[in-house]
C-alpha positions in Angstrom: 0.1 -0.1 0.1 2.9 2.5 0.5 4.1 2.1 -2.8 0.9 2.7 -4.2 0.3 5.9 -1.8 3.9 7.1 -3.1 2.6 6.6 -6.8 -0.5 8.5 -6.2 1.7 11.4 -4.5 4.3 11.5 -7.2 1.4 11.7 -10.0 -0.3 14.5 -8.2 3.0 16.5 -7.6 3.8 16.2 -11.4 0.3 16.6 -12.8 -1.4 18.9 -10.1 1.1 20.6 -8.1 -1.1 23.0 -6.5 -3.3 20.3 -5.1 0.0 18.4 -4.0 1.3 21.5 -2.1 -2.4 22.3 -0.5 -2.3 18.5 0.9 0.8 19.1 2.6 -1.2 21.2 5.1 -3.4 18.2 5.7 -3.1 16.2 8.8 -0.6 13.2 8.0 -3.3 10.5 8.1 -5.3 12.3 5.5 -2.8 12.9 3.1 -2.6 9.4 1.4 -6.6 9.4 0.6 -6.3 13.1 -0.7 -3.6 12.1 -3.2 -5.3 9.1 -4.4 -8.6 11.2 -4.9 -6.8 13.8 -6.8 -4.7 11.0 -8.9 -8.1 9.6 -9.6 -9.3 12.9 -10.8 -6.1 13.3 -13.2 -6.7 9.8 -14.5 -10.3 10.8 -15.4 -9.6 14.3 -16.4 -6.9 13.2 -19.0 -9.0 10.5 -20.6 -9.0 12.3 -23.9 -5.4 13.2 -23.9 -4.7 9.3 -23.5 -7.5 7.8 -25.5 -7.8 10.4 -28.5 -10.8 8.6 -29.7 -14.4 8.4 -28.1 -14.5 4.7 -27.9 -11.5 4.2 -26.3 -12.1 6.9 -23.9 -15.7 5.7 -23.2 -13.9 1.9 -22.3 -11.6 3.6 -19.7 -14.5 5.6 -18.1 -16.7 2.5 -17.9 -13.6 0.7 -16.2 -13.5 3.2 -13.5 -17.1 3.4 -13.3 -16.9 -0.6 -12.5 -14.3 0.0 -10.2 -16.3 2.5 -8.1 -19.0 -0.2 -8.1 -16.9 -2.8 -6.9 -16.8 -4.9 -10.1 -13.3 -4.8 -10.8 -11.5 -5.7 -7.6 -9.0 -8.1 -9.0 -7.9 -5.5 -11.6 -8.4 -2.5 -9.3 -6.0 -4.2 -6.7 -3.3 -4.1 -9.5 -3.8 -0.4 -10.6 -1.9 1.8 -7.9 -4.5 4.8 -8.2 -7.6 2.4 -8.2 -6.3 0.4 -5.1 -5.2 3.6 -3.1 -8.5 5.2 -4.1 -10.5 2.4 -3.1 -8.6 1.7 0.2 -8.5 5.6 1.0 -12.4 6.0 0.5 -13.2 2.8 2.7 -10.8 4.1 5.4 -12.5 7.5 5.6 -16.2 6.1 5.3 -16.8 7.6 1.8 -19.3 5.9 -0.4 -17.2 5.1 -3.6 -20.2 6.3 -5.7 -20.0 9.6 -4.9 -17.4 9.8 -7.5 -19.4 8.3 -10.0 -20.9 11.7 -11.1 -17.4 12.7 -11.9 -16.7 10.0 -14.4 -19.8 10.6 -16.1 -19.3 14.5 -16.6 -16.0 13.7 -18.1 -17.6 11.8 -20.9 -18.5 15.1 -22.4 -14.6 15.6 -23.0 -14.7 12.9 -25.3 -16.8 14.4 -28.0 -16.8 17.7 -30.1 -20.2 18.8 -29.0 -19.9 22.3 -27.9 -21.2 23.6 -24.4 -24.8 24.6 -25.1 -25.4 27.1 -22.1 -23.9 28.9 -19.2 -26.2 26.3 -16.8 -24.6 23.5 -18.7 -21.3 24.8 -17.8 -22.2 25.6 -14.2 -23.5 21.9 -14.4 -20.4 20.6 -15.4 -18.3 22.3 -12.8 -20.7 20.8 -10.1 -20.2 17.4 -11.4 -16.4 17.4 -11.7 -14.8 20.2 -9.7 -17.4 20.5 -7.0 -18.0 16.8 -6.5 -14.2 16.5 -6.1 -14.2 19.2 -3.3 -17.1 17.6 -1.5 -15.2 14.1 -1.3 -12.0 15.8 -0.2 -13.6 17.8 2.4 -15.3 14.5 3.7 -11.9 12.8 3.8 -10.8 16.0 6.0 -13.4 15.4 8.4 -15.5 18.5 7.7 -17.9 19.8 5.0 -21.5 18.8 5.4 -24.6 21.0 4.8 -23.1 24.1 5.9 -20.5 23.7 3.1 -22.5 22.8 0.3 -23.2 26.1 -1.1 -19.5 27.1 -1.0 -18.3 23.9 -2.4 -21.2 24.3 -5.4 -20.0 27.8 -6.2 -16.2 26.9 -5.7 -16.4 24.3 -8.0 -18.2 26.2 -10.6 -15.4 29.1 -10.3 -12.7 26.4 -10.8 -14.2 25.0 -13.8 -14.8 28.4 -15.7 -11.4 29.5 -14.9 -10.1 26.3 -16.7 -12.0 27.0 -19.5 -10.5 30.4 -19.7 -7.1 29.2 -19.2 -7.2 26.2 -21.8 -8.9 27.8 -24.6 -6.1 27.3 -26.9 -5.8 23.5 -25.9 -9.6 23.1 -26.2 -10.1 24.6 -29.9 -7.0 23.0 -31.1 -8.7 19.8 -30.9 -12.4 21.2 -31.8 -13.7 21.4 -28.4 -15.7 24.3 -27.2 -16.4 24.8 -23.7 -17.4 28.5 -24.0 -21.0 28.2 -24.0 -23.0 28.8 -27.4 -25.3 31.0 -25.7 -22.5 33.3 -24.6 -20.8 33.4 -27.9 -24.2 34.2 -29.3 -24.9 36.9 -26.9 -21.8 38.6 -28.0 -21.8 37.9 -31.8 -18.7 35.8 -31.9 -18.2 33.8 -35.0 -17.2 30.3 -33.7 -15.5 29.7 -36.8 -12.8 32.3 -36.0 -12.6 31.0 -32.5 -11.8 27.3 -33.9 -9.2 29.1 -36.2 -7.5 30.7 -33.1 -8.6 34.3 -34.2 -8.9 36.8 -31.4 -11.7 39.5 -31.8 -13.4 42.0 -29.3 -16.5 40.1 -29.7 -14.8 36.8 -28.4 -13.0 39.0 -25.4 -16.4 40.2 -24.3 -17.4 36.7 -24.3 -14.8 35.8 -22.0 -15.1 38.8 -19.8 -18.6 37.7 -19.1 -17.2 34.2 -18.2 -14.7 35.9 -15.8 -17.6 38.0 -14.2 -19.3 34.9 -13.8 -16.5 33.2 -12.0 -16.2 36.1 -9.5 -19.6 35.9 -9.0 -19.3 32.4 -8.0 -16.2 33.2 -5.7 -18.0 35.8 -4.0 -20.9 33.6 -3.0 -18.4 30.9 -1.7 -16.5 33.8 0.2 -20.0 34.6 1.8 -20.4 30.8 2.8 -16.5 30.3 3.8 -17.4 31.8 7.7 -19.8 29.1 8.5 -17.5 25.9 7.5 -14.7 24.5 9.8 -11.2 25.1 9.3 -10.5 21.6 9.1 -11.5 21.6 5.2 -8.9 24.4 4.6 -6.4 21.9 2.7 -9.3 21.1 0.1 -10.0 24.9 -0.5 -6.4 26.2 -0.8 -6.0 25.9 -4.6 -8.8 28.3 -4.7 -6.5 30.9 -3.8 -5.4 30.7 -7.4 -8.3 31.6 -9.1 -8.6 35.3 -8.6 -4.9 35.9 -9.5 -5.3 33.8 -12.5 -8.1 35.7 -13.6 -6.8 39.3 -13.0 -4.1 39.6 -15.8 -7.1 38.6 -18.3 -8.6 41.8 -17.6 -5.5 44.1 -18.8 -5.2 45.7 -22.1 -3.3 43.3 -24.5 -4.8 40.1 -23.1 -4.4 37.3 -25.8 -7.0 34.7 -25.1 -5.0 32.0 -27.0 -1.9 32.7 -25.4 -2.7 32.9 -21.6 0.6 33.1 -19.4 0.2 30.9 -16.3 1.4 31.9 -12.9 4.6 30.7 -12.3 5.4 27.9 -10.0 6.9 30.0 -7.3 3.9 32.6 -7.3 1.5 29.7 -6.9 3.2 28.1 -4.1 3.3 31.4 -2.5 -0.4 32.2 -2.8 -1.3 28.8 -1.4 1.1 29.2 1.6 -0.4 33.1 2.0 -3.9 31.7 2.0 -2.9 28.9 4.7 -2.0 31.8 6.9 -5.2 34.1 6.4 -8.0 31.8 4.7 -9.9 34.6 3.8 -7.5 35.4 1.1 -8.6 32.4 -0.5 -11.7 34.1 -2.1 -10.0 37.2 -3.3 -11.2 38.1 -6.8 
């Protein structure tokens, strides 16, 4: 089991360093389960990158569904992430089916159908990022009804921010996570977006998404004082949302050439938020 835990920690350190660093603030007896959870999210989130085509991707997602349903125990025991995840959820009394919605939501990633409405994008965020936050807070022994609204809003903010950051990657493979509703509202030519062309109309549409993400962060902040500090390690990566969005407001912002925050600054923002949690929700 130690080797499986080490594998998950190494995967998260490499592929999701923000959550890796945030988990270092969790009690030692919670870290292995959190790393297994985040490793699972990495595995599910990169299915399109690995599978390339929808059918192999669907097969991979179905395998994970069956792991969560307890139908692949033998194979899961030989898979370091599946084994560590199963053990971590069991140890902390969390039903595996709470993760099934994450698998189902990521089936959207396998196809080129565009996101239809802002509500659709919100639902995607809830099913993926909010669900992940929900289970992480459960591992930490907090959350509960008082954290539900915070978790919902925060997950949407993270998902929308991801759409803005990954626009170039998405359009390069003919994916459109910007809701058609938003594009149409601002008169954006979707063909130009797929061609990687920037326009004022597109910038206006993306500005609407930034406002939406910030509204969600404000909603999360308004609920933040009612949740226990025990769930703080799950929330620390949210401290990157505001600083990620802010440069997009500047003159000269290029939607297809977003410069990510440096690793050092990301680390500093997480550390700073750990000392003063209200900074998590700065927009």
